[in-house]
C-alpha positions in Angstrom: 22.4 -7.4 -9.9 18.9 -6.7 -11.1 17.2 -9.2 -13.4 15.1 -8.7 -16.4 11.4 -9.6 -16.1 12.1 -12.7 -18.1 14.9 -13.8 -15.8 12.8 -13.1 -12.8 9.8 -15.1 -14.2 12.1 -18.1 -15.0 13.7 -18.2 -11.6 10.4 -17.7 -9.8 8.8 -20.6 -11.8 11.6 -23.0 -10.9 11.2 -22.3 -7.2 9.2 -24.9 -5.2 7.6 -22.5 -2.7 6.9 -18.8 -2.5 5.4 -16.4 0.0 2.0 -14.8 -0.8 1.4 -11.3 0.5 -2.2 -10.0 0.7 -3.6 -6.9 2.4 -6.0 -7.0 5.4 -7.5 -3.7 6.4 -4.2 -1.9 5.4 -2.0 -4.5 7.1 0.1 -7.1 5.3 -0.6 -10.8 5.6 2.1 -13.2 4.5 1.9 -17.0 4.1 4.0 -19.6 2.4 2.4 -21.3 -0.6 3.0 -23.9 -3.3 2.2 -22.8 -6.9 2.4 -23.3 -10.6 3.6 -20.5 -12.7 2.9 -20.4 -16.5 3.2 -17.4 -18.7 2.0 -14.4 -16.5 -0.2 -16.6 -14.4 0.5 -18.0 -10.9 -1.9 -20.6 -9.6 -2.1 -21.2 -5.8 -4.3 -24.0 -4.4 -6.4 -24.0 -1.4 -5.8 -27.7 -0.8 -6.7 -30.7 1.4 -4.3 -30.2 4.2 -6.0 -29.8 7.6 -7.6 -26.4 7.9 -10.4 -25.1 10.0 -12.0 -23.6 6.9 -11.5 -23.2 3.1 -12.4 -19.5 3.7 -8.8 -18.8 4.6 -7.7 -15.2 5.5 -5.8 -15.0 2.2 -9.0 -15.8 0.3 -11.0 -13.2 2.2 -8.2 -10.7 1.8 -8.1 -11.2 -2.0 -11.9 -10.8 -2.2 -11.6 -7.4 -0.5 -8.3 -6.3 -2.2 -7.0 -8.2 -5.2 -3.5 -6.7 -5.4 -1.0 -9.2 -4.2 2.8 -9.9 -4.3 4.5 -13.3 -4.3 8.2 -13.7 -3.4 10.5 -16.7 -4.0 14.0 -16.5 -2.8 17.1 -18.4 -1.7 19.2 -17.6 1.3 22.6 -19.2 1.9 25.5 -18.5 4.2 27.4 -18.4 0.9 26.2 -14.9 -0.1 27.2 -15.5 -3.7 24.1 -17.7 -3.9 21.5 -15.1 -2.7 18.6 -14.3 -5.0 15.0 -13.3 -5.0 12.2 -13.1 -7.6 8.9 -11.2 -7.1 5.6 -11.3 -8.9 3.2 -8.4 -8.4 -0.3 -8.7 -9.7 -4.0 -9.1 -9.2 -5.6 -12.2 -7.8 -8.9 -13.8 -8.3 -10.4 -16.8 -6.4 -11.8 -19.4 -8.8 -13.9 -22.5 -7.9 -14.6 -23.8 -11.4 -14.2 -23.1 -15.1 -11.6 -23.4 -17.8 -8.9 -21.3 -16.0 -9.5 -23.3 -12.8 -9.2 -26.6 -14.7 -6.0 -25.6 -16.3 -4.5 -24.4 -13.0 -5.5 -27.7 -11.4 -3.8 -29.7 -14.1 -0.6 -27.6 -13.9 -0.5 -28.0 -10.1 -0.8 -31.8 -10.4 2.0 -31.8 -13.0 4.2 -29.9 -10.6 3.5 -31.6 -7.3 3.2 -35.3 -7.1 0.9 -34.9 -4.0 -1.8 -33.5 -6.2 -1.7 -36.3 -8.7 -3.5 -38.6 -6.4 -5.8 -35.9 -4.9 -5.8 -32.7 -7.0 -7.2 -29.5 -5.5 -10.9 -29.7 -5.4 -11.8 -26.4 -3.9 -10.7 -22.8 -4.6 -7.6 -22.0 -6.6 -6.2 -18.5 -6.4 -5.1 -17.2 -9.9 -2.7 -14.3 -10.0 -2.4 -12.3 -13.2 1.2 -11.0 -12.9 1.7 -7.4 -14.1 5.3 -7.0 -12.9 8.2 -9.5 -12.6 11.3 -8.3 -10.8 14.4 -10.0 -9.3 17.9 -9.8 -8.1 20.9 -12.0 -7.4 24.3 -11.4 -5.9 25.9 -12.9 -9.0 23.6 -11.4 -11.6 22.9 -14.6 -13.4 19.3 -15.9 -13.2 20.1 -19.1 -15.1 23.3 -20.2 -13.5 23.4 -23.8 -12.4 22.2 -24.6 -8.9 24.9 -25.8 -6.5 
């Protein structure tokens, strides 16, 4: 059953991980991400985990094409538990400023790993223009099993 934008936003925000889809020269690029969702903003860190560069493909893609999609979902062999929530919007890579500081604080509140060492580099901020979702049961706020 389709969800209202409010139901999709709520379920998306409660998820612990999502997949970020960007576009690279007309081809999709998909990666798993952690995030903090507040209002119609989704903050995605470029964090301290070992990487060859902070200029990740997702960052370069966003700089060339800011339209992105994020997907959070649950799969279960019990198909009564299936759901997905999607956020479509425009992304901007921030390195400082008030929006970056707020996103950094929200990420530290959400993930204990960031309390000791908050993101210090780029944070991707997505302004969500469309929330959508679906569940097999039709209830976005039913208790988790």
